[in-house]
Each structure stands twice: as structure tokens, then as C-alpha cells.
C-alpha positions in Angstrom: 0.2 15.2 -18.1 2.9 15.1 -15.3 4.8 18.2 -16.8 1.7 19.8 -17.0 1.0 19.2 -13.1 4.7 19.9 -12.0 4.5 23.6 -14.1 0.8 24.0 -12.5 0.9 23.1 -8.6 4.9 23.8 -8.7 6.1 20.0 -7.7 9.7 19.4 -6.5 11.4 17.8 -9.6 13.3 15.5 -7.1 9.6 14.0 -5.6 8.7 13.8 -9.4 11.6 11.7 -10.3 11.1 9.4 -7.1 6.9 9.1 -8.1 8.4 7.9 -11.4 10.4 4.9 -9.9 8.8 1.9 -9.9 10.6 -0.1 -7.4 10.8 3.2 -4.6 10.0 2.0 -1.2 7.5 4.3 1.5 8.7 7.5 2.3 7.7 11.1 3.1 9.2 14.5 2.3 8.1 17.8 2.8 8.9 20.4 0.5 8.3 24.7 0.3 4.8 24.3 -1.4 3.6 20.7 -1.0 4.2 17.2 0.7 5.2 14.1 -1.0 4.6 10.4 0.0 5.0 7.3 -1.3 2.6 4.4 -0.1 2.7 0.8 -1.2 -0.1 -1.2 -1.2 -0.8 -5.2 -1.9 -1.3 -5.9 -5.4 -4.8 -7.5 -5.5 -3.6 -9.1 -8.8 -0.4 -10.3 -7.6 0.6 -14.1 -8.9 0.9 -16.1 -5.7 4.6 -16.9 -5.6 5.3 -12.9 -5.7 8.1 -12.6 -3.1 9.8 -9.2 -4.1 8.3 -5.7 -3.2 8.0 -4.9 -6.9 5.7 -8.1 -7.6 3.7 -8.2 -4.4 3.0 -4.4 -4.2 1.8 -1.2 -6.2 3.4 2.3 -5.6 1.0 5.2 -5.1 2.7 8.4 -5.2 1.0 11.3 -3.2 1.4 15.3 -3.4 -0.6 17.5 -1.3 -0.2 21.1 -0.8 -2.7 24.1 -0.4 -5.8 23.2 -1.8 -4.8 20.0 -3.9 -4.0 16.5 -3.7 -2.5 14.4 -6.7 -2.1 10.7 -6.9 0.1 9.2 -9.3 0.1 5.4 -10.2 1.2 3.3 -12.8 -1.8 0.8 -13.0 -5.5 0.7 -11.6 -5.5 -0.6 -8.1 -9.2 -1.7 -7.0 -9.0 -0.1 -3.5 -8.0 3.2 -5.1 -10.8 2.6 -7.6 -13.2 2.0 -4.7 -12.2 5.3 -2.7 -12.3 7.6 -6.2 -16.0 6.1 -6.9 -17.2 7.0 -3.5 -15.5 10.4 -3.8 -16.1 12.8 -1.3 -19.6 11.3 -0.5 -18.6 10.2 3.2 -16.8 13.6 4.3 -17.9 14.5 7.9 -20.3 17.7 7.8 -18.0 19.5 10.2 -15.3 19.3 7.0 -17.5 19.9 4.2 -16.9 23.6 3.9 -13.3 23.4 5.1 -10.8 22.8 2.1 -8.3 21.9 4.7 -10.7 19.7 6.5 -11.6 17.5 2.9 -7.9 17.3 2.2 -7.0 15.8 5.7 -9.7 13.6 5.3 -9.1 12.4 1.8 -5.4 11.7 2.9 -6.6 9.7 6.0 -8.9 7.5 3.6 -5.9 7.1 0.9 -3.7 6.1 4.0 -6.4 3.9 5.6 -7.4 2.2 2.2 -3.5 1.5 1.5 -2.8 -0.1 4.9 -6.3 -2.4 4.6 -4.9 -4.0 1.2 -2.7 -5.9 3.7 -5.5 -7.4 5.6 -6.5 -10.1 3.7 -3.0 -11.6 2.5 -1.9 -11.5 6.1 -5.2 -13.2 7.2 -4.5 -15.8 4.4 -1.6 -16.6 5.2 -2.1 -17.0 8.6 -5.2 -19.2 7.9 -2.6 -21.7 5.6 0.1 -21.6 8.7 -2.9 -22.7 11.0 -3.8 -25.6 8.7 0.0 -26.8 8.3 0.1 -26.8 12.1 -3.1 -28.6 12.2 -1.6 -31.2 9.8 2.3 -31.4 11.9 0.4 -31.6 15.0 -2.6 -34.5 14.8 -0.1 -36.7 12.7 -1.6 -36.6 9.8 1.3 -35.9 7.7 2.3 -39.3 5.8 3.6 -38.3 2.0 7.3 -36.9 2.6 6.8 -35.2 -1.2 3.4 -33.6 0.1 5.2 -32.7 3.3 8.3 -31.2 1.5 5.6 -29.2 -0.8 4.1 -27.7 2.2 7.4 -26.8 3.8 8.2 -25.0 0.4 5.0 -23.1 0.1 5.6 -22.2 4.2 8.9 -20.8 2.9 7.0 -18.6 0.3 4.8 -17.6 2.6 7.4 -16.6 5.3 9.0 -14.4 2.2 6.1 -12.6 1.9 4.9 -11.9 5.3 8.6 -10.7 5.8 8.0 -8.2 2.9 4.7 -7.1 4.1 6.0 -6.6 8.0 8.6 -4.5 6.3 6.5 -2.3 4.2 3.5 -1.7 6.9 6.4 -0.4 9.0 7.8 1.7 6.6 4.2 2.8 6.0 3.1 3.5 9.6 6.5 5.6 9.9 5.2 7.8 7.0 2.0 7.9 8.5 3.1 8.7 11.7 5.7 11.5 10.2 2.6 12.8 8.2 0.4 13.1 11.0 
């Protein structure tokens, strides 16, 4: 399938190689006849102890050129499926007759939806940290073993938070360069 897409749309071989690499970080490249972007979105099915980029997120490769937008990903992603199901129903009327307008709208929706995947995990981390702070500052911590378990959990969350922050910065950079 990918070979057919390469032939039909003239996709650059280096970009195709990058889209097949599951460990690739967000990036933006412009080629003669298309733009290539890699985004990473939080995997809703990631295990709670995920502490690597690959375990916590899934990669989405996007090729966009005159009259086409192609996304390539290894695994179904609920946020992308929801976007696909909405389709072009939400395209503003002013863009409805212009291919470029539809393409820009679609790319905007993809970028926004990928960024939105970070919201829930970050909110959950914030709530967990607030609960931990409350325990510590209210003096309700009495069991040393439970406290050590809480500290291990805080360390894991801090690792996830750091990964999310780095990926968000890279994704924001890609988004700004795309604009």
C-alpha cells in the first residue's frame, strides 16, 4: 500500500522511511511537492506505568501536498478515528468549495486533536499531585510504607510529565513551522 502511495503522490523516500520508524519524534520537513510532519499523541491505552515516549504515545505521520492529505499510523487511535468519523462535516462554509481551504482545515483539526490528547493525562497528574500535597501538608501521612509508595508514584508521574512536556514543545514547534 505504501509503495502505491509513494508512486501515486511522489512521496520522498526519506520521509517514507521516517514514517515507518516507530520511535521517531515530532518533525516537520518540506519537500518539492509535499510537506511531511510527524506528530505524537498520547495513547489512551498506554499502561499506567508507561515511562518512555514509545510506551506513552503513538506516532502519526502526515503527508500533505496539492490536493491530498495522507496519514499513516500503525495502530488505531481513538482521537483520529473520531476525527475521521466527523469527516469534513465541520468544514466552514467559506472553505467548502476550495480544496486548499479544506486541506488547511483538516490539517488544523489533526494538529488540534493530537494536542488535545495530552489534556486528560496532564489533568490526572495534576489531581494526583494535589492529593499528595494535601496528604503531606494536612499531616495525614502516618504509614511509612504507604508514603514510600506515594513517592514512587510521584516519581513515575514526574517522568510522564517530563515526557509530555518535551513532546508538547516539539509538537508546538512543528505546528508553528507548519503555519
